[in-house]
PyMOL Python script that loads the backbone (N, CA, C, O; Angstrom):
from pymol import cmd

cmd.read_pdbstr("""\
ATOM      1  N   MET A   1      13.376  20.551 -21.189  1.00  0.00           N
ATOM      2  CA  MET A   1      13.161  20.359 -19.774  1.00  0.00           C
ATOM      3  C   MET A   1      11.684  20.482 -19.419  1.00  0.00           C
ATOM      4  O   MET A   1      11.177  19.734 -18.583  1.00  0.00           O
ATOM      5  N   LYS A   2      10.993  21.430 -20.060  1.00  0.00           N
ATOM      6  CA  LYS A   2       9.577  21.642 -19.768  1.00  0.00           C
ATOM      7  C   LYS A   2       8.757  20.430 -20.200  1.00  0.00           C
ATOM      8  O   LYS A   2       7.792  20.062 -19.530  1.00  0.00           O
ATOM      9  N   LYS A   3       9.136  19.810 -21.311  1.00  0.00           N
ATOM     10  CA  LYS A   3       8.407  18.646 -21.799  1.00  0.00           C
ATOM     11  C   LYS A   3       8.525  17.486 -20.806  1.00  0.00           C
ATOM     12  O   LYS A   3       7.566  16.740 -20.602  1.00  0.00           O
ATOM     13  N   GLU A   4       9.697  17.337 -20.192  1.00  0.00           N
ATOM     14  CA  GLU A   4       9.902  16.273 -19.212  1.00  0.00           C
ATOM     15  C   GLU A   4       9.070  16.528 -17.956  1.00  0.00           C
ATOM     16  O   GLU A   4       8.536  15.587 -17.369  1.00  0.00           O
ATOM     17  N   THR A   5       8.954  17.784 -17.540  1.00  0.00           N
ATOM     18  CA  THR A   5       8.145  18.139 -16.376  1.00  0.00           C
ATOM     19  C   THR A   5       6.680  17.827 -16.630  1.00  0.00           C
ATOM     20  O   THR A   5       5.988  17.326 -15.743  1.00  0.00           O
ATOM     21  N   CYS A   6       6.202  18.119 -17.829  1.00  0.00           N
ATOM     22  CA  CYS A   6       4.813  17.810 -18.188  1.00  0.00           C
ATOM     23  C   CYS A   6       4.582  16.300 -18.175  1.00  0.00           C
ATOM     24  O   CYS A   6       3.538  15.828 -17.722  1.00  0.00           O
ATOM     25  N   LYS A   7       5.560  15.548 -18.673  1.00  0.00           N
ATOM     26  CA  LYS A   7       5.445  14.091 -18.687  1.00  0.00           C
ATOM     27  C   LYS A   7       5.370  13.557 -17.255  1.00  0.00           C
ATOM     28  O   LYS A   7       4.536  12.701 -16.960  1.00  0.00           O
ATOM     29  N   ASP A   8       6.226  14.052 -16.371  1.00  0.00           N
ATOM     30  CA  ASP A   8       6.203  13.632 -14.970  1.00  0.00           C
ATOM     31  C   ASP A   8       4.876  13.988 -14.309  1.00  0.00           C
ATOM     32  O   ASP A   8       4.334  13.194 -13.541  1.00  0.00           O
ATOM     33  N   PHE A   9       4.351  15.171 -14.601  1.00  0.00           N
ATOM     34  CA  PHE A   9       3.068  15.587 -14.041  1.00  0.00           C
ATOM     35  C   PHE A   9       1.938  14.678 -14.521  1.00  0.00           C
ATOM     36  O   PHE A   9       1.075  14.287 -13.736  1.00  0.00           O
ATOM     37  N   CYS A  10       1.946  14.346 -15.805  1.00  0.00           N
ATOM     38  CA  CYS A  10       0.904  13.466 -16.353  1.00  0.00           C
ATOM     39  C   CYS A  10       0.970  12.070 -15.731  1.00  0.00           C
ATOM     40  O   CYS A  10      -0.061  11.469 -15.433  1.00  0.00           O
ATOM     41  N   ILE A  11       2.179  11.563 -15.539  1.00  0.00           N
ATOM     42  CA  ILE A  11       2.332  10.258 -14.895  1.00  0.00           C
ATOM     43  C   ILE A  11       1.818  10.313 -13.459  1.00  0.00           C
ATOM     44  O   ILE A  11       1.157   9.381 -12.999  1.00  0.00           O
ATOM     45  N   SER A  12       2.116  11.391 -12.757  1.00  0.00           N
ATOM     46  CA  SER A  12       1.651  11.544 -11.379  1.00  0.00           C
ATOM     47  C   SER A  12       0.133  11.607 -11.304  1.00  0.00           C
ATOM     48  O   SER A  12      -0.472  10.977 -10.436  1.00  0.00           O
ATOM     49  N   ILE A  13      -0.486  12.358 -12.204  1.00  0.00           N
ATOM     50  CA  ILE A  13      -1.948  12.457 -12.239  1.00  0.00           C
ATOM     51  C   ILE A  13      -2.562  11.102 -12.560  1.00  0.00           C
ATOM     52  O   ILE A  13      -3.565  10.719 -11.958  1.00  0.00           O
ATOM     53  N   PHE A  14      -1.967  10.372 -13.505  1.00  0.00           N
ATOM     54  CA  PHE A  14      -2.468   9.040 -13.848  1.00  0.00           C
ATOM     55  C   PHE A  14      -2.405   8.109 -12.641  1.00  0.00           C
ATOM     56  O   PHE A  14      -3.362   7.384 -12.370  1.00  0.00           O
ATOM     57  N   CYS A  15      -1.278   8.119 -11.907  1.00  0.00           N
ATOM     58  CA  CYS A  15      -1.147   7.268 -10.731  1.00  0.00           C
ATOM     59  C   CYS A  15      -2.163   7.649  -9.654  1.00  0.00           C
ATOM     60  O   CYS A  15      -2.731   6.772  -9.004  1.00  0.00           O
ATOM     61  N   LEU A  16      -2.394   8.936  -9.462  1.00  0.00           N
ATOM     62  CA  LEU A  16      -3.391   9.386  -8.497  1.00  0.00           C
ATOM     63  C   LEU A  16      -4.786   8.917  -8.888  1.00  0.00           C
ATOM     64  O   LEU A  16      -5.544   8.443  -8.042  1.00  0.00           O
ATOM     65  N   MET A  17      -5.125   9.051 -10.169  1.00  0.00           N
ATOM     66  CA  MET A  17      -6.446   8.605 -10.634  1.00  0.00           C
ATOM     67  C   MET A  17      -6.590   7.090 -10.490  1.00  0.00           C
ATOM     68  O   MET A  17      -7.664   6.609 -10.129  1.00  0.00           O
ATOM     69  N   ALA A  18      -5.533   6.336 -10.766  1.00  0.00           N
ATOM     70  CA  ALA A  18      -5.581   4.879 -10.615  1.00  0.00           C
ATOM     71  C   ALA A  18      -5.779   4.501  -9.153  1.00  0.00           C
ATOM     72  O   ALA A  18      -6.523   3.569  -8.848  1.00  0.00           O
ATOM     73  N   PHE A  19      -5.124   5.213  -8.254  1.00  0.00           N
ATOM     74  CA  PHE A  19      -5.289   4.967  -6.818  1.00  0.00           C
ATOM     75  C   PHE A  19      -6.720   5.242  -6.372  1.00  0.00           C
ATOM     76  O   PHE A  19      -7.314   4.442  -5.649  1.00  0.00           O
ATOM     77  N   VAL A  20      -7.266   6.364  -6.801  1.00  0.00           N
ATOM     78  CA  VAL A  20      -8.644   6.712  -6.425  1.00  0.00           C
ATOM     79  C   VAL A  20      -9.622   5.685  -6.998  1.00  0.00           C
ATOM     80  O   VAL A  20     -10.551   5.267  -6.307  1.00  0.00           O
ATOM     81  N   LEU A  21      -9.423   5.278  -8.247  1.00  0.00           N
ATOM     82  CA  LEU A  21     -10.294   4.287  -8.869  1.00  0.00           C
ATOM     83  C   LEU A  21     -10.233   2.959  -8.117  1.00  0.00           C
ATOM     84  O   LEU A  21     -11.270   2.351  -7.851  1.00  0.00           O
ATOM     85  N   LEU A  22      -9.032   2.505  -7.772  1.00  0.00           N
ATOM     86  CA  LEU A  22      -8.900   1.253  -7.034  1.00  0.00           C
ATOM     87  C   LEU A  22      -9.576   1.345  -5.673  1.00  0.00           C
ATOM     88  O   LEU A  22     -10.233   0.397  -5.244  1.00  0.00           O
ATOM     89  N   THR A  23      -9.423   2.470  -4.994  1.00  0.00           N
ATOM     90  CA  THR A  23     -10.057   2.649  -3.690  1.00  0.00           C
ATOM     91  C   THR A  23     -11.577   2.598  -3.800  1.00  0.00           C
ATOM     92  O   THR A  23     -12.240   1.963  -2.979  1.00  0.00           O
ATOM     93  N   VAL A  24     -12.124   3.256  -4.799  1.00  0.00           N
ATOM     94  CA  VAL A  24     -13.580   3.246  -4.997  1.00  0.00           C
ATOM     95  C   VAL A  24     -14.048   1.827  -5.332  1.00  0.00           C
ATOM     96  O   VAL A  24     -15.062   1.369  -4.806  1.00  0.00           O
ATOM     97  N   LEU A  25     -13.316   1.132  -6.203  1.00  0.00           N
ATOM     98  CA  LEU A  25     -13.702  -0.234  -6.566  1.00  0.00           C
ATOM     99  C   LEU A  25     -13.647  -1.167  -5.366  1.00  0.00           C
ATOM    100  O   LEU A  25     -14.515  -2.026  -5.214  1.00  0.00           O
ATOM    101  N   LEU A  26     -12.641  -1.013  -4.513  1.00  0.00           N
ATOM    102  CA  LEU A  26     -12.547  -1.856  -3.321  1.00  0.00           C
ATOM    103  C   LEU A  26     -13.711  -1.630  -2.366  1.00  0.00           C
ATOM    104  O   LEU A  26     -14.102  -2.540  -1.635  1.00  0.00           O
ATOM    105  N   ARG A  27     -14.261  -0.434  -2.368  1.00  0.00           N
ATOM    106  CA  ARG A  27     -15.399  -0.138  -1.493  1.00  0.00           C
ATOM    107  C   ARG A  27     -16.730  -0.586  -2.074  1.00  0.00           C
ATOM    108  O   ARG A  27     -17.697  -0.764  -1.333  1.00  0.00           O
ATOM    109  N   LEU A  28     -16.797  -0.777  -3.415  1.00  0.00           N
ATOM    110  CA  LEU A  28     -18.089  -1.008  -4.051  1.00  0.00           C
ATOM    111  C   LEU A  28     -18.255  -2.383  -4.704  1.00  0.00           C
ATOM    112  O   LEU A  28     -19.376  -2.885  -4.787  1.00  0.00           O
ATOM    113  N   VAL A  29     -17.175  -2.997  -5.166  1.00  0.00           N
ATOM    114  CA  VAL A  29     -17.290  -4.218  -5.973  1.00  0.00           C
ATOM    115  C   VAL A  29     -17.113  -5.452  -5.104  1.00  0.00           C
ATOM    116  O   VAL A  29     -16.099  -5.589  -4.419  1.00  0.00           O
ATOM    117  N   ASP A  30     -18.086  -6.349  -5.126  1.00  0.00           N
ATOM    118  CA  ASP A  30     -18.035  -7.659  -4.475  1.00  0.00           C
ATOM    119  C   ASP A  30     -17.598  -7.567  -3.016  1.00  0.00           C
ATOM    120  O   ASP A  30     -16.665  -8.254  -2.599  1.00  0.00           O
ATOM    121  N   VAL A  31     -18.273  -6.719  -2.244  1.00  0.00           N
ATOM    122  CA  VAL A  31     -17.957  -6.563  -0.822  1.00  0.00           C
ATOM    123  C   VAL A  31     -18.757  -7.588  -0.037  1.00  0.00           C
ATOM    124  O   VAL A  31     -19.987  -7.607  -0.077  1.00  0.00           O
ATOM    125  N   GLN A  32     -18.018  -8.457   0.693  1.00  0.00           N
ATOM    126  CA  GLN A  32     -18.644  -9.499   1.497  1.00  0.00           C
ATOM    127  C   GLN A  32     -17.922  -9.605   2.837  1.00  0.00           C
ATOM    128  O   GLN A  32     -16.743  -9.264   2.934  1.00  0.00           O
ATOM    129  N   PRO A  33     -18.613 -10.072   3.862  1.00  0.00           N
ATOM    130  CA  PRO A  33     -17.980 -10.205   5.181  1.00  0.00           C
ATOM    131  C   PRO A  33     -17.158 -11.497   5.295  1.00  0.00           C
ATOM    132  O   PRO A  33     -17.572 -12.424   5.992  1.00  0.00           O
ATOM    133  N   ILE A  34     -16.003 -11.573   4.624  1.00  0.00           N
ATOM    134  CA  ILE A  34     -15.175 -12.779   4.675  1.00  0.00           C
ATOM    135  C   ILE A  34     -13.868 -12.555   5.421  1.00  0.00           C
ATOM    136  O   ILE A  34     -13.068 -13.481   5.556  1.00  0.00           O
ATOM    137  N   GLY A  35     -13.639 -11.339   5.908  1.00  0.00           N
ATOM    138  CA  GLY A  35     -12.394 -11.024   6.596  1.00  0.00           C
ATOM    139  C   GLY A  35     -12.395 -11.514   8.026  1.00  0.00           C
ATOM    140  O   GLY A  35     -13.365 -12.120   8.482  1.00  0.00           O
ATOM    141  N   PRO A  36     -11.308 -11.253   8.737  1.00  0.00           N
ATOM    142  CA  PRO A  36     -11.247 -11.631  10.149  1.00  0.00           C
ATOM    143  C   PRO A  36     -12.357 -10.959  10.941  1.00  0.00           C
ATOM    144  O   PRO A  36     -12.642  -9.777  10.749  1.00  0.00           O
ATOM    145  N   ASN A  37     -12.974 -11.709  11.822  1.00  0.00           N
ATOM    146  CA  ASN A  37     -14.091 -11.224  12.654  1.00  0.00           C
ATOM    147  C   ASN A  37     -15.247 -10.703  11.817  1.00  0.00           C
ATOM    148  O   ASN A  37     -15.976  -9.812  12.254  1.00  0.00           O
ATOM    149  N   GLY A  38     -15.424 -11.245  10.624  1.00  0.00           N
ATOM    150  CA  GLY A  38     -16.546 -10.858   9.783  1.00  0.00           C
ATOM    151  C   GLY A  38     -16.406  -9.499   9.139  1.00  0.00           C
ATOM    152  O   GLY A  38     -17.408  -8.904   8.743  1.00  0.00           O
ATOM    153  N   SER A  39     -15.181  -8.985   9.020  1.00  0.00           N
ATOM    154  CA  SER A  39     -14.997  -7.678   8.395  1.00  0.00           C
ATOM    155  C   SER A  39     -15.232  -7.769   6.891  1.00  0.00           C
ATOM    156  O   SER A  39     -14.920  -8.781   6.264  1.00  0.00           O
ATOM    157  N   SER A  40     -15.779  -6.717   6.330  1.00  0.00           N
ATOM    158  CA  SER A  40     -16.103  -6.684   4.906  1.00  0.00           C
ATOM    159  C   SER A  40     -14.838  -6.453   4.078  1.00  0.00           C
ATOM    160  O   SER A  40     -13.964  -5.667   4.444  1.00  0.00           O
ATOM    161  N   VAL A  41     -14.773  -7.158   2.958  1.00  0.00           N
ATOM    162  CA  VAL A  41     -13.603  -7.111   2.090  1.00  0.00           C
ATOM    163  C   VAL A  41     -14.077  -6.882   0.665  1.00  0.00           C
ATOM    164  O   VAL A  41     -15.010  -7.539   0.203  1.00  0.00           O
ATOM    165  N   GLY A  42     -13.436  -5.948  -0.033  1.00  0.00           N
ATOM    166  CA  GLY A  42     -13.727  -5.730  -1.442  1.00  0.00           C
ATOM    167  C   GLY A  42     -13.083  -6.808  -2.296  1.00  0.00           C
ATOM    168  O   GLY A  42     -12.085  -7.408  -1.895  1.00  0.00           O
ATOM    169  N   PHE A  43     -13.651  -7.059  -3.478  1.00  0.00           N
ATOM    170  CA  PHE A  43     -13.193  -8.138  -4.358  1.00  0.00           C
ATOM    171  C   PHE A  43     -13.102  -9.441  -3.567  1.00  0.00           C
ATOM    172  O   PHE A  43     -12.107 -10.160  -3.651  1.00  0.00           O
ATOM    173  N   ALA A  44     -14.145  -9.736  -2.802  1.00  0.00           N
ATOM    174  CA  ALA A  44     -14.138 -10.853  -1.867  1.00  0.00           C
ATOM    175  C   ALA A  44     -13.923 -12.196  -2.556  1.00  0.00           C
ATOM    176  O   ALA A  44     -13.218 -13.050  -2.018  1.00  0.00           O
ATOM    177  N   THR A  45     -14.502 -12.402  -3.709  1.00  0.00           N
ATOM    178  CA  THR A  45     -14.356 -13.679  -4.392  1.00  0.00           C
ATOM    179  C   THR A  45     -12.904 -13.923  -4.783  1.00  0.00           C
ATOM    180  O   THR A  45     -12.376 -15.017  -4.582  1.00  0.00           O
ATOM    181  N   VAL A  46     -12.264 -12.906  -5.338  1.00  0.00           N
ATOM    182  CA  VAL A  46     -10.854 -13.033  -5.719  1.00  0.00           C
ATOM    183  C   VAL A  46      -9.996 -13.266  -4.479  1.00  0.00           C
ATOM    184  O   VAL A  46      -9.107 -14.118  -4.491  1.00  0.00           O
ATOM    185  N   ASN A  47     -10.255 -12.518  -3.416  1.00  0.00           N
ATOM    186  CA  ASN A  47      -9.504 -12.701  -2.173  1.00  0.00           C
ATOM    187  C   ASN A  47      -9.685 -14.105  -1.612  1.00  0.00           C
ATOM    188  O   ASN A  47      -8.721 -14.714  -1.147  1.00  0.00           O
ATOM    189  N   GLN A  48     -10.896 -14.621  -1.649  1.00  0.00           N
ATOM    190  CA  GLN A  48     -11.163 -15.962  -1.121  1.00  0.00           C
ATOM    191  C   GLN A  48     -10.466 -17.022  -1.959  1.00  0.00           C
ATOM    192  O   GLN A  48      -9.924 -17.980  -1.408  1.00  0.00           O
ATOM    193  N   ILE A  49     -10.466 -16.872  -3.279  1.00  0.00           N
ATOM    194  CA  ILE A  49      -9.787 -17.837  -4.161  1.00  0.00           C
ATOM    195  C   ILE A  49      -8.288 -17.852  -3.873  1.00  0.00           C
ATOM    196  O   ILE A  49      -7.687 -18.920  -3.753  1.00  0.00           O
ATOM    197  N   VAL A  50      -7.688 -16.674  -3.763  1.00  0.00           N
ATOM    198  CA  VAL A  50      -6.240 -16.603  -3.480  1.00  0.00           C
ATOM    199  C   VAL A  50      -5.940 -17.178  -2.101  1.00  0.00           C
ATOM    200  O   VAL A  50      -4.952 -17.892  -1.929  1.00  0.00           O
ATOM    201  N   HIS A  51      -6.779 -16.875  -1.124  1.00  0.00           N
ATOM    202  CA  HIS A  51      -6.569 -17.412   0.223  1.00  0.00           C
ATOM    203  C   HIS A  51      -6.685 -18.935   0.234  1.00  0.00           C
ATOM    204  O   HIS A  51      -5.876 -19.613   0.868  1.00  0.00           O
ATOM    205  N   ASN A  52      -7.672 -19.469  -0.453  1.00  0.00           N
ATOM    206  CA  ASN A  52      -7.826 -20.925  -0.502  1.00  0.00           C
ATOM    207  C   ASN A  52      -6.655 -21.582  -1.233  1.00  0.00           C
ATOM    208  O   ASN A  52      -6.265 -22.700  -0.894  1.00  0.00           O
ATOM    209  N   PHE A  53      -6.091 -20.898  -2.231  1.00  0.00           N
ATOM    210  CA  PHE A  53      -4.975 -21.448  -2.997  1.00  0.00           C
ATOM    211  C   PHE A  53      -3.676 -21.410  -2.197  1.00  0.00           C
ATOM    212  O   PHE A  53      -2.911 -22.375  -2.207  1.00  0.00           O
ATOM    213  N   THR A  54      -3.425 -20.300  -1.505  1.00  0.00           N
ATOM    214  CA  THR A  54      -2.149 -20.149  -0.803  1.00  0.00           C
ATOM    215  C   THR A  54      -2.212 -20.555   0.662  1.00  0.00           C
ATOM    216  O   THR A  54      -1.205 -20.980   1.229  1.00  0.00           O
ATOM    217  N   GLY A  55      -3.372 -20.430   1.279  1.00  0.00           N
ATOM    218  CA  GLY A  55      -3.480 -20.755   2.696  1.00  0.00           C
ATOM    219  C   GLY A  55      -2.821 -19.690   3.564  1.00  0.00           C
ATOM    220  O   GLY A  55      -2.548 -18.578   3.113  1.00  0.00           O
ATOM    221  N   VAL A  56      -2.571 -20.057   4.826  1.00  0.00           N
ATOM    222  CA  VAL A  56      -1.934 -19.142   5.765  1.00  0.00           C
ATOM    223  C   VAL A  56      -0.545 -19.685   6.053  1.00  0.00           C
ATOM    224  O   VAL A  56      -0.387 -20.838   6.454  1.00  0.00           O
ATOM    225  N   ASN A  57       0.459 -18.843   5.846  1.00  0.00           N
ATOM    226  CA  ASN A  57       1.829 -19.231   6.117  1.00  0.00           C
ATOM    227  C   ASN A  57       2.383 -18.289   7.173  1.00  0.00           C
ATOM    228  O   ASN A  57       2.720 -17.144   6.871  1.00  0.00           O
ATOM    229  N   TRP A  58       2.477 -18.763   8.407  1.00  0.00           N
ATOM    230  CA  TRP A  58       2.904 -17.907   9.509  1.00  0.00           C
ATOM    231  C   TRP A  58       4.359 -17.486   9.375  1.00  0.00           C
ATOM    232  O   TRP A  58       4.744 -16.440   9.898  1.00  0.00           O
ATOM    233  N   TYR A  59       5.171 -18.271   8.689  1.00  0.00           N
ATOM    234  CA  TYR A  59       6.568 -17.909   8.458  1.00  0.00           C
ATOM    235  C   TYR A  59       6.649 -16.601   7.677  1.00  0.00           C
ATOM    236  O   TYR A  59       7.384 -15.689   8.056  1.00  0.00           O
ATOM    237  N   PHE A  60       5.884 -16.514   6.576  1.00  0.00           N
ATOM    238  CA  PHE A  60       5.879 -15.281   5.786  1.00  0.00           C
ATOM    239  C   PHE A  60       5.210 -14.133   6.542  1.00  0.00           C
ATOM    240  O   PHE A  60       5.571 -12.971   6.354  1.00  0.00           O
ATOM    241  N   TYR A  61       4.253 -14.451   7.382  1.00  0.00           N
ATOM    242  CA  TYR A  61       3.617 -13.412   8.196  1.00  0.00           C
ATOM    243  C   TYR A  61       4.641 -12.749   9.110  1.00  0.00           C
ATOM    244  O   TYR A  61       4.687 -11.523   9.204  1.00  0.00           O
ATOM    245  N   TYR A  62       5.458 -13.548   9.780  1.00  0.00           N
ATOM    246  CA  TYR A  62       6.464 -12.989  10.679  1.00  0.00           C
ATOM    247  C   TYR A  62       7.543 -12.225   9.913  1.00  0.00           C
ATOM    248  O   TYR A  62       8.024 -11.195  10.385  1.00  0.00           O
ATOM    249  N   ILE A  63       7.926 -12.723   8.733  1.00  0.00           N
ATOM    250  CA  ILE A  63       8.927 -12.018   7.922  1.00  0.00           C
ATOM    251  C   ILE A  63       8.407 -10.642   7.526  1.00  0.00           C
ATOM    252  O   ILE A  63       9.116  -9.649   7.686  1.00  0.00           O
ATOM    253  N   THR A  64       7.178 -10.565   7.011  1.00  0.00           N
ATOM    254  CA  THR A  64       6.637  -9.266   6.605  1.00  0.00           C
ATOM    255  C   THR A  64       6.405  -8.366   7.811  1.00  0.00           C
ATOM    256  O   THR A  64       6.519  -7.145   7.702  1.00  0.00           O
ATOM    257  N   ASP A  65       6.083  -8.953   8.954  1.00  0.00           N
ATOM    258  CA  ASP A  65       5.920  -8.156  10.163  1.00  0.00           C
ATOM    259  C   ASP A  65       7.248  -7.525  10.566  1.00  0.00           C
ATOM    260  O   ASP A  65       7.283  -6.349  10.929  1.00  0.00           O
ATOM    261  N   LEU A  66       8.319  -8.271  10.510  1.00  0.00           N
ATOM    262  CA  LEU A  66       9.637  -7.732  10.841  1.00  0.00           C
ATOM    263  C   LEU A  66      10.106  -6.722   9.799  1.00  0.00           C
ATOM    264  O   LEU A  66      10.704  -5.704  10.149  1.00  0.00           O
ATOM    265  N   LEU A  67       9.841  -6.995   8.521  1.00  0.00           N
ATOM    266  CA  LEU A  67      10.255  -6.075   7.467  1.00  0.00           C
ATOM    267  C   LEU A  67       9.486  -4.756   7.513  1.00  0.00           C
ATOM    268  O   LEU A  67       9.958  -3.746   6.992  1.00  0.00           O
ATOM    269  N   SER A  68       8.319  -4.760   8.125  1.00  0.00           N
ATOM    270  CA  SER A  68       7.549  -3.521   8.207  1.00  0.00           C
ATOM    271  C   SER A  68       8.170  -2.526   9.176  1.00  0.00           C
ATOM    272  O   SER A  68       7.797  -1.353   9.184  1.00  0.00           O
ATOM    273  N   ILE A  69       9.106  -2.978   9.986  1.00  0.00           N
ATOM    274  CA  ILE A  69       9.782  -2.077  10.918  1.00  0.00           C
ATOM    275  C   ILE A  69      10.827  -1.229  10.189  1.00  0.00           C
ATOM    276  O   ILE A  69      11.129  -0.120  10.628  1.00  0.00           O
ATOM    277  N   ILE A  70      11.380  -1.730   9.088  1.00  0.00           N
ATOM    278  CA  ILE A  70      12.444  -1.033   8.360  1.00  0.00           C
ATOM    279  C   ILE A  70      12.024   0.371   7.922  1.00  0.00           C
ATOM    280  O   ILE A  70      12.799   1.305   8.130  1.00  0.00           O
ATOM    281  N   PRO A  71      10.835   0.577   7.323  1.00  0.00           N
ATOM    282  CA  PRO A  71      10.462   1.945   6.930  1.00  0.00           C
ATOM    283  C   PRO A  71      10.397   2.917   8.107  1.00  0.00           C
ATOM    284  O   PRO A  71      10.666   4.106   7.940  1.00  0.00           O
ATOM    285  N   ILE A  72      10.049   2.432   9.274  1.00  0.00           N
ATOM    286  CA  ILE A  72      10.007   3.310  10.444  1.00  0.00           C
ATOM    287  C   ILE A  72      11.405   3.826  10.759  1.00  0.00           C
ATOM    288  O   ILE A  72      11.582   5.010  11.047  1.00  0.00           O
ATOM    289  N   PHE A  73      12.406   2.934  10.705  1.00  0.00           N
ATOM    290  CA  PHE A  73      13.780   3.365  10.959  1.00  0.00           C
ATOM    291  C   PHE A  73      14.292   4.283   9.858  1.00  0.00           C
ATOM    292  O   PHE A  73      15.085   5.184  10.130  1.00  0.00           O
ATOM    293  N   ILE A  74      13.855   4.072   8.623  1.00  0.00           N
ATOM    294  CA  ILE A  74      14.251   4.962   7.533  1.00  0.00           C
ATOM    295  C   ILE A  74      13.702   6.364   7.773  1.00  0.00           C
ATOM    296  O   ILE A  74      14.416   7.348   7.579  1.00  0.00           O
ATOM    297  N   VAL A  75      12.450   6.466   8.190  1.00  0.00           N
ATOM    298  CA  VAL A  75      11.852   7.776   8.488  1.00  0.00           C
ATOM    299  C   VAL A  75      12.586   8.449   9.640  1.00  0.00           C
ATOM    300  O   VAL A  75      12.866   9.646   9.586  1.00  0.00           O
ATOM    301  N   ILE A  76      12.896   7.683  10.680  1.00  0.00           N
ATOM    302  CA  ILE A  76      13.643   8.248  11.804  1.00  0.00           C
ATOM    303  C   ILE A  76      15.015   8.722  11.337  1.00  0.00           C
ATOM    304  O   ILE A  76      15.486   9.781  11.753  1.00  0.00           O
ATOM    305  N   GLY A  77      15.658   7.932  10.469  1.00  0.00           N
ATOM    306  CA  GLY A  77      16.958   8.331   9.932  1.00  0.00           C
ATOM    307  C   GLY A  77      16.883   9.626   9.149  1.00  0.00           C
ATOM    308  O   GLY A  77      17.743  10.493   9.303  1.00  0.00           O
ATOM    309  N   PHE A  78      15.864   9.770   8.309  1.00  0.00           N
ATOM    310  CA  PHE A  78      15.693  11.022   7.569  1.00  0.00           C
ATOM    311  C   PHE A  78      15.444  12.193   8.511  1.00  0.00           C
ATOM    312  O   PHE A  78      15.965  13.286   8.287  1.00  0.00           O
ATOM    313  N   ALA A  79      14.658  11.980   9.557  1.00  0.00           N
ATOM    314  CA  ALA A  79      14.386  13.055  10.509  1.00  0.00           C
ATOM    315  C   ALA A  79      15.662  13.478  11.224  1.00  0.00           C
ATOM    316  O   ALA A  79      15.908  14.671  11.399  1.00  0.00           O
ATOM    317  N   VAL A  80      16.470  12.515  11.635  1.00  0.00           N
ATOM    318  CA  VAL A  80      17.729  12.839  12.311  1.00  0.00           C
ATOM    319  C   VAL A  80      18.671  13.542  11.340  1.00  0.00           C
ATOM    320  O   VAL A  80      19.292  14.543  11.695  1.00  0.00           O
ATOM    321  N   PHE A  81      18.779  13.030  10.130  1.00  0.00           N
ATOM    322  CA  PHE A  81      19.643  13.646   9.121  1.00  0.00           C
ATOM    323  C   PHE A  81      19.211  15.072   8.838  1.00  0.00           C
ATOM    324  O   PHE A  81      20.040  15.976   8.735  1.00  0.00           O
ATOM    325  N   ARG A  82      17.902  15.265   8.713  1.00  0.00           N
ATOM    326  CA  ARG A  82      17.365  16.603   8.431  1.00  0.00           C
ATOM    327  C   ARG A  82      17.651  17.566   9.567  1.00  0.00           C
ATOM    328  O   ARG A  82      17.979  18.728   9.328  1.00  0.00           O
ATOM    329  N   SER A  83      17.528  17.092  10.813  1.00  0.00           N
ATOM    330  CA  SER A  83      17.743  17.977  11.952  1.00  0.00           C
ATOM    331  C   SER A  83      19.212  18.392  12.066  1.00  0.00           C
ATOM    332  O   SER A  83      19.503  19.511  12.489  1.00  0.00           O
ATOM    333  N   PHE A  84      20.138  17.507  11.694  1.00  0.00           N
ATOM    334  CA  PHE A  84      21.558  17.855  11.765  1.00  0.00           C
ATOM    335  C   PHE A  84      22.044  18.617  10.551  1.00  0.00           C
ATOM    336  O   PHE A  84      23.059  19.310  10.625  1.00  0.00           O
ATOM    337  N   SER A  85      21.330  18.502   9.417  1.00  0.00           N
ATOM    338  CA  SER A  85      21.802  19.164   8.202  1.00  0.00           C
ATOM    339  C   SER A  85      21.226  20.567   8.018  1.00  0.00           C
ATOM    340  O   SER A  85      21.648  21.281   7.109  1.00  0.00           O
ATOM    341  N   MET A  86      20.290  20.972   8.845  1.00  0.00           N
ATOM    342  CA  MET A  86      19.703  22.298   8.718  1.00  0.00           C
ATOM    343  C   MET A  86      20.700  23.350   9.170  1.00  0.00           C
ATOM    344  O   MET A  86      21.409  23.170  10.160  1.00  0.00           O
ATOM    345  N   ASP A  87      20.746  24.452   8.431  1.00  0.00           N
ATOM    346  CA  ASP A  87      21.599  25.569   8.822  1.00  0.00           C
ATOM    347  C   ASP A  87      20.977  26.291   9.995  1.00  0.00           C
ATOM    348  O   ASP A  87      19.792  26.626   9.976  1.00  0.00           O
ATOM    349  N   LYS A  88      21.786  26.529  11.024  1.00  0.00           N
ATOM    350  CA  LYS A  88      21.246  27.181  12.220  1.00  0.00           C
ATOM    351  C   LYS A  88      21.769  28.563  12.369  1.00  0.00           C
ATOM    352  O   LYS A  88      21.418  29.257  13.323  1.00  0.00           O
TER     353      LYS A  88
END
""", "prot")
cmd.dss("prot")
cmd.show_as("cartoon", "prot")
cmd.util.cbc("prot")
cmd.orient("prot")
């Protein structure tokens, strides 16, 4: 059991380090003002290539906008569940 806990901890530390590395790279590598209203974007060349290849699809924009509401309801559900399941 202890070996599995160490493995989980190492995976968690690796994911945290990867997140920090990606965040630092996004702030430092190929930052150019190509975003909306001239906002600076990291990895700008890659972002511009993907944008030129895929374009703007408003259908997918609306789908992802609607799907972003689902996590909010999940959080509210957990909060309600937690409030009713607590021993009083």
